[in-house]
C-alpha positions in Angstrom: -23.9 15.8 21.8 -20.4 16.8 20.6 -18.8 19.8 22.1 -18.4 22.4 19.3 -15.3 23.8 21.0 -13.6 20.4 21.1 -10.1 20.6 19.6 -8.8 17.5 17.9 -5.1 17.7 18.6 -4.4 14.9 16.0 -6.3 16.6 13.1 -3.3 18.5 11.7 -0.5 16.1 12.7 0.5 15.5 9.1 0.9 19.2 8.2 4.4 20.2 7.7 5.4 23.8 8.2 8.6 24.9 6.5 10.0 28.1 5.3 10.4 28.2 1.5 14.2 28.2 1.5 14.2 25.2 3.7 11.7 23.5 1.5 14.0 24.2 -1.5 17.0 22.6 0.1 14.8 19.6 1.1 13.8 19.2 -2.6 17.5 19.4 -3.7 18.2 16.6 -1.2 15.5 14.5 -2.8 17.3 14.6 -6.1 20.5 13.5 -4.4 18.6 10.5 -2.9 17.1 9.7 -6.3 20.5 9.5 -7.9 21.7 7.3 -5.1 18.7 5.1 -5.6 19.5 4.9 -9.3 23.1 4.0 -8.6 22.0 1.3 -6.1 19.5 -0.1 -8.7 22.3 -0.4 -11.2 24.4 -2.3 -8.7 21.6 -4.7 -7.9 20.9 -5.1 -11.6 24.5 -5.9 -12.4 24.7 -8.4 -9.5 21.5 -10.0 -10.8 22.8 -10.3 -14.3 26.0 -12.0 -13.1 24.4 -14.4 -10.6 26.0 -17.8 -11.2 22.7 -19.7 -10.6 20.6 -19.2 -13.8 17.5 -20.4 -12.1 17.8 -17.8 -9.4 18.4 -15.2 -12.1 15.2 -16.3 -13.9 13.2 -16.2 -10.7 14.3 -12.7 -9.7 14.1 -11.4 -13.2 10.5 -12.6 -13.6 9.4 -11.1 -10.2 11.3 -7.8 -10.2 11.9 -6.9 -13.8 8.9 -8.4 -15.6 6.6 -8.0 -12.6 5.1 -11.5 -12.9 3.1 -12.9 -10.0 4.6 -15.7 -7.8 2.0 -18.1 -9.2 2.9 -17.2 -12.8 6.6 -17.6 -12.0 6.0 -21.0 -10.3 4.2 -22.2 -13.4 6.9 -20.9 -15.7 9.5 -22.6 -13.6 7.4 -25.7 -13.3 7.6 -25.8 -9.5 5.0 -25.8 -6.8 4.2 -22.5 -5.1 5.7 -23.5 -1.8 8.9 -24.6 -3.6 8.9 -21.3 -5.5 8.9 -19.4 -2.2 11.8 -21.5 -0.9 13.7 -20.8 -4.2 12.8 -17.0 -3.8 14.3 -16.9 -0.3 17.5 -18.7 -1.5 17.7 -16.5 -4.6 17.5 -13.3 -2.5 20.2 -14.6 -0.2 22.4 -15.5 -3.2 21.9 -12.1 -4.7 22.8 -10.4 -1.4 26.0 -12.5 -1.1 26.9 -11.8 -4.7 26.6 -8.0 -4.4 29.8 -5.9 -3.8 30.4 -4.9 -0.3 29.1 -1.5 0.7 31.4 1.2 1.9 30.7 2.4 5.4 30.3 6.2 5.6 
């Protein structure tokens, strides 16, 4: 039999208690982060569009812009799925190397 006076200390662990003015500031910060994410997406998109390796461009475009599955991309590129995953790893490394250096804040 369960004790009816038992308190579950984990029951409300996800409840956030904030004053309204603090919550408003937090919401304003969210819009700042959203604009930073949009700027970052544009940088990634520009880097992808200017990747020298067109095969890497095709692979990343299919996965991340057209939202195709790895299997569909492998078929489109006429490679085996294990080879596709190797190409994907190399394409991400090439994209990272091709992106402009980030400023340290």
